[in-house]
C-alpha positions in Angstrom: -53.4 341.1 -44.3 -55.8 337.6 -44.9 -59.3 338.9 -46.4 -61.8 336.7 -44.9 -64.5 335.7 -48.2 -66.2 332.8 -48.4 -65.2 329.1 -48.4 -64.3 328.3 -51.6 -66.3 324.7 -50.7 -69.8 327.4 -50.6 -68.6 329.1 -53.9 -67.8 326.1 -55.1 -71.1 324.6 -54.5 -69.7 321.1 -53.6 -71.7 320.1 -49.9 -70.3 321.2 -46.7 -67.9 318.7 -44.7 -69.0 316.0 -42.3 -67.1 316.7 -39.1 -64.2 314.2 -38.3 -65.9 311.1 -36.3 -69.3 311.9 -37.0 -70.1 308.2 -37.7 -69.3 307.1 -34.1 -71.7 309.8 -33.2 -74.0 308.8 -34.9 -73.7 305.2 -34.5 -73.7 306.1 -30.6 -77.1 307.8 -30.6 -78.9 305.0 -33.0 -77.7 302.2 -30.3 -79.0 304.9 -27.1 -82.8 305.0 -29.1 -82.4 301.4 -29.9 -82.0 300.4 -26.1 -85.6 299.9 -24.4 -85.6 300.6 -20.6 -86.4 296.8 -19.4 -89.9 296.7 -17.1 -90.1 295.5 -13.4 -91.5 291.9 -14.3 -94.7 291.6 -11.9 -96.5 288.9 -10.8 -100.1 288.9 -12.4 -102.9 288.3 -9.6 -103.1 284.8 -10.8 -100.2 283.7 -9.8 -100.3 285.7 -6.9 -103.6 283.9 -5.5 -102.0 280.3 -5.8 -98.5 281.1 -3.8 -101.2 282.9 -1.1 -103.4 279.3 -1.2 -99.9 277.2 -1.1 -98.7 279.0 1.6 -101.8 279.4 4.1 -102.3 275.4 3.3 -98.6 274.6 4.3 -99.4 276.8 7.3 -102.4 274.8 8.2 -100.8 270.8 7.2 -97.9 272.4 10.2 -100.5 273.1 12.6 -102.2 270.1 12.4 -98.9 268.4 12.9 -97.5 270.0 15.4 -101.3 269.3 17.2 -101.1 265.7 16.4 -97.1 265.7 17.8 -97.9 267.2 21.0 -101.4 265.1 21.8 -99.3 262.3 21.3 -96.5 263.3 23.6 -99.4 264.1 26.2 -101.5 260.8 26.0 -97.7 259.4 26.3 -96.9 261.5 29.8 -100.5 260.6 31.1 -100.0 256.8 30.4 -96.4 257.0 32.0 -98.1 258.7 35.2 -100.2 256.4 36.3 -97.7 254.3 37.8 -98.9 250.8 36.8 -95.8 251.1 34.0 -93.0 251.2 36.3 -94.0 249.2 38.7 -94.7 246.3 35.9 -90.9 247.0 34.6 -89.5 246.8 38.4 -91.6 243.9 38.6 -90.0 242.3 35.4 -86.7 243.0 36.2 -87.1 241.6 39.7 -88.8 238.7 38.5 -86.5 237.7 35.8 -83.2 238.3 38.0 -85.2 236.2 41.3 -85.8 233.5 38.1 -82.0 233.3 37.5 -81.5 233.1 41.8 -84.1 230.5 42.2 -82.7 228.2 38.8 -79.3 229.0 40.3 -80.0 227.6 43.8 -82.0 224.3 42.9 -79.3 223.4 40.0 -76.2 224.0 42.3 -77.5 223.5 45.1 -80.4 221.5 45.5 -80.1 218.9 42.4 -77.0 217.7 42.8 -78.0 216.6 46.4 -80.8 215.0 44.5 -78.6 213.3 41.5 -76.4 210.8 43.5 -79.4 208.5 44.0 -78.8 208.9 40.1 -75.9 208.1 37.7 -76.4 210.9 36.3 -77.9 214.6 36.9 -81.4 214.6 37.3 -82.0 216.6 34.2 -80.1 213.6 32.2 -82.2 211.0 33.2 -84.1 210.0 30.5 -85.9 206.9 28.5 -85.3 205.5 25.1 -88.5 205.3 23.9 -86.9 204.6 19.9 -83.7 204.1 18.3 -82.9 206.5 15.3 -83.3 205.3 11.5 -81.1 204.9 9.4 -82.7 204.9 5.9 -86.1 204.3 6.6 -84.5 201.1 9.1 -84.4 201.6 12.8 -80.1 201.2 13.6 -79.6 198.5 17.2 -78.6 201.3 20.1 -78.7 201.2 23.4 -78.9 204.1 25.8 -75.4 204.0 27.1 -74.7 205.4 24.0 -76.2 208.8 24.9 -74.8 210.4 27.9 -77.5 213.0 27.4 -81.0 213.3 25.6 -79.4 216.2 23.9 -76.9 213.6 22.3 -79.8 211.2 21.8 -82.2 213.8 19.6 -79.4 215.2 17.9 -78.7 211.2 16.3 -82.4 211.0 16.0 -83.7 208.6 18.8 -87.0 209.6 20.4 -86.6 209.7 24.1 -88.6 210.6 27.1 -87.4 213.1 29.0 -88.6 212.8 32.8 -85.7 213.7 34.7 -85.9 217.5 32.9 -89.3 217.5 33.4 -89.1 216.2 37.2 -86.2 219.4 37.7 -88.9 222.2 36.1 -91.6 221.0 38.7 -89.1 221.8 41.7 -88.2 224.7 40.2 -91.8 226.1 40.4 -92.5 224.6 43.7 -89.1 226.4 45.1 -90.5 229.7 43.2 -93.8 229.7 44.6 -93.1 229.4 48.2 -90.5 232.0 48.1 -92.8 234.0 46.3 -95.4 233.4 48.6 -92.9 234.4 51.6 -92.0 237.3 50.5 -95.5 238.4 50.1 -96.4 237.7 53.7 -93.9 239.4 54.9 -94.3 242.3 53.1 -98.1 242.6 53.7 -96.8 242.1 57.5 -94.1 244.4 57.3 -95.9 247.4 55.7 -100.1 246.5 56.7 -101.8 249.7 57.8 -103.6 249.0 61.0 -107.1 249.3 60.1 -109.7 250.8 62.2 -111.8 248.0 64.1 -115.6 247.7 62.8 -118.2 248.9 64.8 -120.6 245.5 66.2 -123.9 244.3 64.5 -124.9 242.3 66.7 -125.5 242.4 70.9 -126.2 239.6 73.5 -129.6 240.0 74.8 -129.6 240.4 79.1 -132.0 237.3 79.4 -131.9 234.6 77.2 -127.5 235.9 75.9 -128.8 235.2 72.1 -126.5 237.2 69.7 -129.2 239.9 68.7 -128.9 243.1 66.1 -127.3 246.1 67.6 -130.8 248.2 66.9 -133.2 245.7 68.1 -135.3 246.9 70.7 -137.1 243.2 71.4 -135.1 239.9 71.6 -136.9 237.4 69.4 -136.1 234.4 71.4 -137.6 235.5 74.5 -139.8 238.3 73.7 -138.0 240.4 76.3 -137.9 244.2 75.8 -134.1 245.3 75.2 -133.3 248.8 77.2 -131.5 251.5 75.1 -128.6 251.5 76.4 -127.1 255.2 78.0 -126.2 257.7 75.5 -122.6 259.3 76.2 -124.0 262.6 77.9 -125.9 260.7 81.0 -122.8 258.0 81.0 -120.3 260.9 81.5 -123.0 262.6 84.2 -122.8 259.4 86.0 -119.0 258.8 85.8 -118.8 262.5 87.4 -120.9 261.6 89.9 -119.0 258.5 91.0 -116.3 260.8 91.3 -117.4 263.6 93.6 -119.3 261.0 96.0 -115.9 259.3 96.0 -114.6 262.2 96.7 -117.0 263.6 99.6 -116.1 260.3 101.1 -112.6 260.3 101.4 
């Protein structure tokens, strides 16, 4: 049988043995003790107030911008709802189209017959006032050297374009007459029947002079003007006349 006596280490006075892998256990405990749980980061009261002020200012500026945009849009809608803008736009478009029609009428229909009495078209008629210069010296030239005023102008000559001026006057007269007839036709077609105005004068029964409608004495012959019968009196008189005619029948 094995005797359970004291350990030889104890009897010999040697230090007790350390358990295996004890250094790893101590190292883990030391690391755990060194690890400090991080405290949650909290913003200071000063930073929070700055953020609140910034958010409030941003909100106010957004409201101001939205209000300004709504105000501009409201004013724009009021401007469009007046009706003058649409009428003006329609008038400009119609006027431009009408001007093109009149220019074609003058240039393509009327002016060819007028130009039959001139060597060239009326718009190309001009008078040569000065020949072009070359090195500060006027060169000899002739009107037959240039077909149109544009050719003479490009060459440096000075011209008096009387044909183009007459053509512009013809265009203006035709446009004025056309607009006059259009306005008169529109006024007659869409004119509203106005109620007749009450008379302001009446003839005197004695001297037949026109006197104010409310006058009771004529300023010319000093005669008294009888008051006009009232509507009730006229109606009663008409009824009595009708009754008398029926009795007579």
